[in-house]
C-alpha positions as semicolon CSV with decimal commas, in nm:
position;residue;x (nm);y (nm);z (nm)
1;X;0,005;0,541;0,722
2;X;0,440;0,521;0,704
3;X;0,617;0,312;0,817
4;X;0,953;0,373;0,962
5;X;1,131;0,415;0,679
6;X;0,912;0,693;0,505
7;X;0,766;0,424;0,319
8;X;0,390;0,397;0,278
9;X;0,248;0,074;0,428
10;X;-0,123;-0,008;0,343
11;X;-0,340;-0,244;0,555
12;X;-0,550;-0,558;0,436
13;X;-0,871;-0,533;0,398
14;X;-1,076;-0,744;0,326
15;X;-1,438;-0,620;0,169
16;X;-1,689;-0,965;0,111
17;X;-1,857;-0,657;-0,130
18;X;-1,591;-0,623;-0,354
19;X;-1,469;-1,020;-0,381
20;X;-1,126;-0,955;-0,359
21;X;-0,812;-0,861;-0,097
22;X;-0,593;-0,597;-0,097
23;X;-0,251;-0,646;-0,005
24;X;0,122;-0,492;0,003
25;X;0,254;-0,552;-0,345
26;X;0,576;-0,500;-0,525
27;X;0,727;-0,183;-0,533
28;X;0,823;-0,252;-0,960
29;X;0,734;-0,315;-1,235
30;X;0,535;0,027;-1,248
31;X;0,219;0,039;-1,346
32;X;-0,019;-0,312;-1,365
33;X;0,104;-0,667;-1,311
34;X;-0,080;-0,986;-1,379
35;X;0,127;-1,195;-1,113
36;X;0,062;-1,516;-0,926
37;X;-0,169;-1,381;-0,673
38;X;-0,366;-1,110;-0,860
39;X;-0,255;-0,799;-0,991
40;X;0,017;-0,532;-0,858
41;X;-0,060;-0,223;-0,950
42;X;0,282;0,004;-0,864
43;X;0,273;0,457;-0,921
44;X;0,493;0,676;-0,832
45;X;0,479;1,028;-0,759
46;X;0,714;1,316;-0,551
47;X;0,472;1,524;-0,438
48;X;0,133;1,296;-0,429
49;X;-0,015;1,309;-0,064
50;X;-0,330;0,990;-0,153
51;X;-0,361;0,756;-0,447
52;X;-0,690;0,533;-0,559
53;X;-0,727;0,236;-0,804
54;X;-1,064;0,257;-0,949
55;X;-1,256;-0,041;-1,111
56;X;-1,525;-0,019;-1,345
57;X;-1,691;-0,320;-1,481
58;X;-1,658;-0,429;-1,844
59;X;-1,886;-0,218;-2,038
60;X;-1,966;-0,007;-1,773
61;X;-1,898;0,391;-1,690
62;X;-1,967;0,439;-1,306
63;X;-1,694;0,301;-1,111
64;X;-1,793;-0,043;-0,892
65;X;-1,548;0,003;-0,599
66;X;-1,295;0,225;-0,515
67;X;-0,930;0,184;-0,307
């Protein structure tokens, strides 16, 4: 989903099973950054058409959630 300026938009997602909310964050700094209301993930790519963030429980090899 793109906004009028051509940037990516993320719609608010609530998942009771996951126990967290996904919302639009900040484009900087790149990487994962702990902030006051959670963790901000920022990535950049010249040619990507999609990005996934995959969550794992500590010590587990199987993903527990993917956005």
